[in-house]
N, C-alpha and C positions, 0 to 999 in steps of 0.2 A: 823491628816493629812486626808484629803479631798481627794477621789479617783475623777478622771476625764477623759475626752478624750483625747487620743492621737490623732492629727489631722496634716495632710498635710498643707502646704501654701494654698491649693487650698480650704481648710475647709474639706475635707474627712476624716471622722473617719476610724482610721486603728488599733486602740486598746485602752486601759484603764490603765492610770497609778494610782499608789497607793500614790500621794501626791508630790506636784511639788518639795518640798525639797530634794526629792531622787534622784533627776536627775540632770546631770550638761551638760552644753554645750558641744558637741562633744562627748558624750557618745554615745556608739553602743550596747552594751551588756545589757541583761536583762531590755529591754524596755517594754516587754508585746506586742510587734506587731504581728498581724495576720501573720501567716507562709507564706501565698502565697503573701503579699505584702513583708515581708523581702527579700523573695527568690529571685524575681526581681532584686532588686538592694539592697545592704545595706544602711539602712536608721540611721541616726544620730539625737542627739537633736540638733536642731538649735536655739530653743528660747523657750518661755512661754509666754502665755497670762494669767494672772494673774486674769483677770476680767472676764474671760470665764473659768477660772480653767483648762486650755488647755495646754496640753504639744506640742509643734510643732517640727515634725521631717521632714527631708529631705534627699537628697543624699549629697555625698561628696562635689559636685559642689555648693550646696546651702548652705554650713556651712561655718562661718566666714563672714568677710567683710574687708572692707578696711578702716573704721575711728571707732573711739571710743570716748566717753567722759569720763574722769575721774574727780573725786570730792576727796574732801579732800587733795588737792596737798600740797605738802610741797617742798619748794626749800631751797638747801644746802647753797645758798647765805643769805637766809633769806628773800629776793625780789621777787616777782612774775615778771616775763618779762613783758615790756608793748607792745610788739609788737610779732607778728607770727615770727618763726626761725624755721630753719632745724636743726634736730639731730637724734640720734638713739633711739629706743625705744625697751626695752623688756617686754613682757607680760606673760613670763613663768620664774621662777628660772633658769632654764637649757637652755631656749632659747637664741638663738643667736640675738644680737640688730639687729634691721633693719631701714633703712632710714624712715623718715617719717618729715611731716611739724607740727609743734606743734603750737597751736592757745591758748593764754589765753583767758579766756572767763571772768574772773573777778570771786570773791567770793571763790576763792581756786579752781577753776575747769578748765581743759584744754578740748580742741578738737583735737585728733590726727589723721592725714589723712596719711595713710601708702603710700609708692610708690607703692609696690603690695600688694593685698589681703592677709589677714592672716586667717588661718583656725580656729584657737582656741581662739577667743576673747570672754572671760569669765566674767560676771558681778562678783564683788567682789573679783577679783585676782588684784595684782598690775600692774602698767604701770610705768616703771621707765626710766627716760630720761637720756640718755647719750651724752656726748662729748668725743667721742673716749672712754679710760678709765676712764673718769672722770663722775662720778654721779652728775648730775644737781638737780635732784630732783625726785617726783614720786608721785601717787596718788592711789587711787581705781577705778578700772573701773565701770561705773556706768552701769544699765539694760538700754538697748536701746530699744524703742518701737518695738513691734512685729507687723508685718504688716498682719499677718496670721488672717483670720476670725474667730469668734467662731465656735464651732463645729456646724455640721448640722445634 
């Protein structure tokens, strides 16, 4: 694993990571962030910039989002919906399902837009679609582009 910079969304370098694979979205502990920066307000992993080998951190307010894209989607019915529809989605095993708009993108992919932002949308985790207690299907959360610049 290759070490690299830990950066804020502004591009400010606040530390050094020990390989991007060692960190998960939402992680707060063990980041290796400069003590003065961390003392001002807790920082969390909010994304990665694999092209710049940068770990992107931010405040709790910067964590999460209101949408995700999932791939490798399987539908219990065996057929992909042909139009957007409303349902509930779980992004963590023990999380409560939350209301969202599901948009089929074709090619076993969907776009999920939540009614309210969620804190821990994590690439590689499952996104499972429900109609009440009935599981309609699910897929794997894909990595969204990170808008943070490379470290300066």
